[in-house]
N, C-alpha and C positions, 0 to 999 in steps of 0.2 A: 457474493455469498451464494451457496448452493440453494436451489429452490426446494422447499419442503414438498415432497411428493405425496405425503400422507397427512394433510392438515387435521383430519378427523382424529387420528391417533394422537397428535400433539395436543389437541383440545382435551381429549380424554385424559391424557397424562396430567395436564394442568389441573383439571377438575378433581381427579383422584387425589392428587397431593393436597390441593387446597381443602377438599372436604375432610381429609384425615386431620389436617392441622386445625381447621375450624372446630372439629368435633372433640379434639383432645386438648388443645390449648385455649380454645375460645376464639371468637371472631376478632375481638379487639387486641388480643395478644399476638395475633398472627399478622405479619407484614408481607408486603409483596416480595421483599428480599428473602423472607423465610420460604415462600412458595418457590421462588427461583432456585434457592439452595437445595430444595428437596427434589428438584427435577433432574439432578444428576447430569449436568452438562448443557442443558438447554439455556440459552442466553436470555437475559432480561429483555432484549429486543424482540425475541421470538414470543415471549409471553405477552408483551405489550402489543404485538401485532394482532393477537386474538382478543385480548381484554385490555381495555384502557385503564381500569382501576380495580381495586380489591372489591368494590361494590359490584362491579360487573361480574366478577367471578362468583361472588356470593349469590347473585341472582341466578346465574347459570347452574350453580350447584343445586339450588332448589328446583329449578325447572327440570333438570335431569331426574332428580329423585322423585318428582311427582308425575312423571309421564304415565306410569301405570294407573295412577288415580284419574288422570284426565281421560285415558282410554276407557276406563270403567264408567266415567261420567257420560261420555259420548254414547256408550251403549245404553245407558239409562235414558238419555234423551230420545233415543230412537225406539224405545220399547213402547209399542202401542197398546200393550196389555195393561199398562198402569194409568191410573187417573193422574191428573195434575198434582193433587195433594200427595198421592203415593210417590210420585216422582220427587217431590220436594223432600220427603223423608228419606227416600233412597239416595238422593244426592248428599244429604247430610251424613248418612251412614257410610257412603263411599269415601267422603272426604275425611271422616273421623278415623278411618282405617289407614290413612296415609301417614307418611313420616314427618310431616311438617312440625307438629307440636314438639315431638321429641328432638328434632333437629334444632329448633329455636332454643329449647332448654339447654342442650349440650353446647351450643355456640355462645351462649351467655352474653348477649348484647346488653349494653347499658340501657337502663330504663329511661334515659334522658332523650326525648324526641329531637331536641335541637342538635344533639351530638350526632344523630344519624338522620339528618333532614332529608337526604336523598332517598334513603330506604323508606322513610315515612311517606314521601311523595309518591314513590313507586307503588307502595302498598295501597295508597288511596286510589291511584289510577287503576290498579289491578282489581280492586274491589268494585269500582264502578263498571269496569269492563265485564266482570263476572256477572254483576246484576243484570246487565243488558243481554249478555250472551246466553246465560243459562236460566237465571231465576225468573226474569220477566216472561220468557216464552212458556215456562212451566206454570206460572201463575195464570197466564192467559188460557192455557189448556185446561186448568182447573176451573176457571170461570165458564168455559165452554161445556165442560162435562158435569158441572154442578157441584164439584167437590170443594171449590173455593168461591167465596163471595167477596169480591174485592172491587172497589170502584175505580181505583187508579193503579193498575198493575205495574207500570214503569216506576212510578214514584215509590210504591210499596216495596218493590224489589231493591231499589237503591237504599231506602231507609233500613230495611232488614239487614242488608249486607254491611252498611256503614256501622250500624249498632253492634251487630254480632262480631265483626272483625276489628273494629276500631275502638269499641267502648267496653263491651262485655268481657272480652278476652284480655287479661291483664298483661299485655306485652309492654307497650310504652305508656300504659295507664296503670301504674302500680296500685296494689291494694294493701291496706294495712291490717285487715282482719278477714278471716274466712267468711264471716257473715255478710261482709260488704259484697262479695261476689254473688252470694245467694240473692241479695236484694237487686243487684243488676239483672240477674237472670229473670227474676220475678217481674221487674219493670219491662224487660224485653218481651216477655210472654204477654203481658197486658197490652202492650202497644201492638204486637202482631195480631192479637185477637181483635182489637179495635179496627185493624185494617182488613179483617175478614179472613185471616189465615191462622188456623189452629196448629201451633208447633209444640204442643205439650208432649208429644211423643219423641221429641228430639233426644238423642243420646249424647251428642257432642258437648253439651253444656253441663253435664253432670259434675257435681263438686269433685268427685273422685278423679276425674280426668284433668281438672284444672288446678287442683290444690295438692301440693306434695305432702308427704308424710312428715316433713320437717316443719310444716306450718307456713311455707312460702308457696306462692303460685308456681305451678309446675312448668309453665311455659316461658318464664323469663327470669333473669337474675334479680335478686332482691334490689329494691330501689336504693340508689346511691352507690351500688357496687361498680367500680370501674376496673380497668384492666390491671391496675396496680394496687388494688385494695380499695378501701372506702374512699369515696369521692364526695364532693360537695353535693348537697341535696339537689335533685332535679327540679327545674322550673315547673310551675303548675300550668302546663300547656297540654295540648292535645296529644294523641298517641297513634302508632301505626298498627298494623295488622298481624294477623296470622291466623287464623284459625285454620285449621285444616281446610281451607276453603275451596270453593268451587271456582278457582281462578283459571283463566286460560293457560297460564304457564306454571304457576307455583302451586298454590294450595287452595283448592276450591271449597268454601264452606258456606253452609246456609245458616247455621246458627251456632 
C-alpha cells in the first residue's frame, strides 16, 4: 500500500466529513461506515489508522473546533493586568463564546450516561484537568491579590468545575422544567460564595443560553430521545459535561 505523504490532510478530511454528519444527522445516527462513505475513496483502514472509534473522532472534532477558545484562554491566563477574580470571569466569557454548546445541541446525544460511558468518563477527566490547569492557578492569583478569599483553592476549583459542567448544565442530567435549572444555578452560586468566590457576574449560566424556546434544554436532546425515536427512560445516574468550558482540549468553562 502506498504511504500517505500528507496525513494532516487525511485527518482534516475525516474530521470535516464527520463534523458535517454529526451536525446534520446527529452523533448517534452517524456510523463509522457513513464517515468512510463520505470520504470519497478513502478506505476504512485509512480511517481506523488515525481514529480507533467514532468516539475518538467525536473528541477530535471538538478539540479542533475549540482551539481558538483555548488560545484566547491562554492569553487571559498571561494577562497581568487582570486580578484573579477578573480572570475567572474572563475565562467564563471566553468559553461562553465558543462553539461547544451549539455543537452538543446539534449532535443530539442521548441523555443516557450509560449509553455513552466513555464520553462521560472523558468529560470527567477533562473537567478535572481544566480545574488544575486553569481554575486553580487563577484562584491562587486571586487569593494573592485579594480579589478572592478561598481557603482551599485546589478543592474549590475541582468542585466548581464538577458542579458547573456535570450537574448544572443539563447534558446527561436532564431537566423536567425550566425552574429546575434556575434552582441548580442558585445552589451553585450559594456554594461558590461559601467557598469565597463570587460568580454572580457569570453570563454562561443565564437561562436564555441553556433553555431553548421550545421549552427544552438547549444543550442536549430531550430525555429519552434515541437515534430512532423515543427510547426507554434513562437510568437515574450521574451525567457528563459540556459547558463551554475551560478544558485543555475541548470546551473550557468556569460556570
